[in-house]
C-alpha positions as CSV (number, residue, x, y, z in Angstrom):
1,X,-0.2,0.0,0.1
2,X,1.6,3.0,-1.2
3,X,1.2,6.7,0.4
4,X,0.8,10.1,-1.5
5,X,4.0,12.1,-1.7
6,X,4.3,15.9,-2.7
7,X,7.7,16.9,-3.3
8,X,8.0,20.6,-3.5
9,X,11.2,22.3,-4.9
10,X,11.8,25.5,-2.7
11,X,13.7,28.5,-4.4
12,X,15.3,31.1,-2.4
13,X,13.3,34.1,-3.3
14,X,9.6,33.4,-2.9
15,X,6.7,33.0,-0.4
16,X,7.1,29.4,-0.1
17,X,8.9,29.5,3.3
18,X,6.3,31.6,5.1
19,X,3.5,29.2,3.7
20,X,5.4,26.3,5.1
21,X,5.6,27.8,8.4
22,X,2.0,28.6,8.6
23,X,1.4,24.9,7.6
24,X,3.4,23.6,10.6
25,X,1.4,25.8,13.0
26,X,-1.5,24.1,12.0
27,X,0.3,20.7,12.5
28,X,1.3,21.7,15.8
29,X,-2.1,22.9,17.0
30,X,-3.8,20.8,19.5
31,X,-7.3,20.5,21.0
32,X,-6.5,18.5,24.3
33,X,-9.1,16.4,26.1
34,X,-8.7,14.3,29.2
35,X,-10.5,11.0,29.7
36,X,-9.2,9.7,33.4
37,X,-5.7,10.0,33.3
38,X,-5.4,9.4,29.4
39,X,-4.8,12.5,27.2
40,X,-6.6,12.4,23.9
41,X,-6.3,14.9,21.0
42,X,-8.9,15.6,18.3
43,X,-6.7,16.0,15.1
44,X,-7.8,19.1,12.9
45,X,-7.9,18.8,9.0
46,X,-4.4,19.1,8.5
47,X,-3.3,16.6,11.3
48,X,-5.9,14.3,10.0
49,X,-4.5,13.9,6.3
50,X,-0.4,14.6,6.9
51,X,1.5,11.4,7.8
52,X,4.8,13.5,7.8
53,X,7.1,16.4,6.7
54,X,10.7,16.4,5.8
55,X,12.7,19.3,5.1
56,X,16.0,19.2,3.0
57,X,17.9,22.1,1.2
58,X,15.5,23.4,-1.3
59,X,13.0,20.7,-1.3
60,X,10.2,19.9,1.1
61,X,8.4,16.8,1.1
62,X,4.9,16.4,2.6
63,X,3.7,12.6,3.0
64,X,0.1,12.2,3.2
65,X,-1.4,9.7,5.5
66,X,-2.7,6.3,4.0
67,X,-5.8,6.6,6.2
68,X,-7.1,9.7,8.0
69,X,-6.2,10.1,11.7
70,X,-9.0,9.9,14.0
71,X,-7.5,11.0,17.2
72,X,-3.9,11.2,19.0
73,X,-4.0,9.1,22.0
74,X,-1.5,9.0,25.2
75,X,-2.5,6.8,27.7
76,X,-0.4,6.8,31.1
77,X,0.9,3.7,32.1
78,X,2.9,2.9,35.5
79,X,2.1,3.5,39.0
80,X,4.8,6.4,39.8
81,X,4.7,9.6,38.3
82,X,6.9,12.7,38.7
83,X,4.9,15.9,39.1
84,X,5.7,18.6,36.5
85,X,6.9,21.6,38.0
């Protein structure tokens, strides 16, 4: 099963870099919900569709997810937790 991959060649003098910076902000956005001690985040439209991004000199690769992401889930495991300061 293959994935869709977009390869974008970037020149030095264009508006692509600010566009990608905005794209990254959308990928890093989160809507955090708690279920007991577990943390769950609902993905936004960008996170649902993007599997990964890779940056190289003059090239940015955006790899689409094979299946849209439904949720991000971080379950708590273990019995002893150090509190965040």
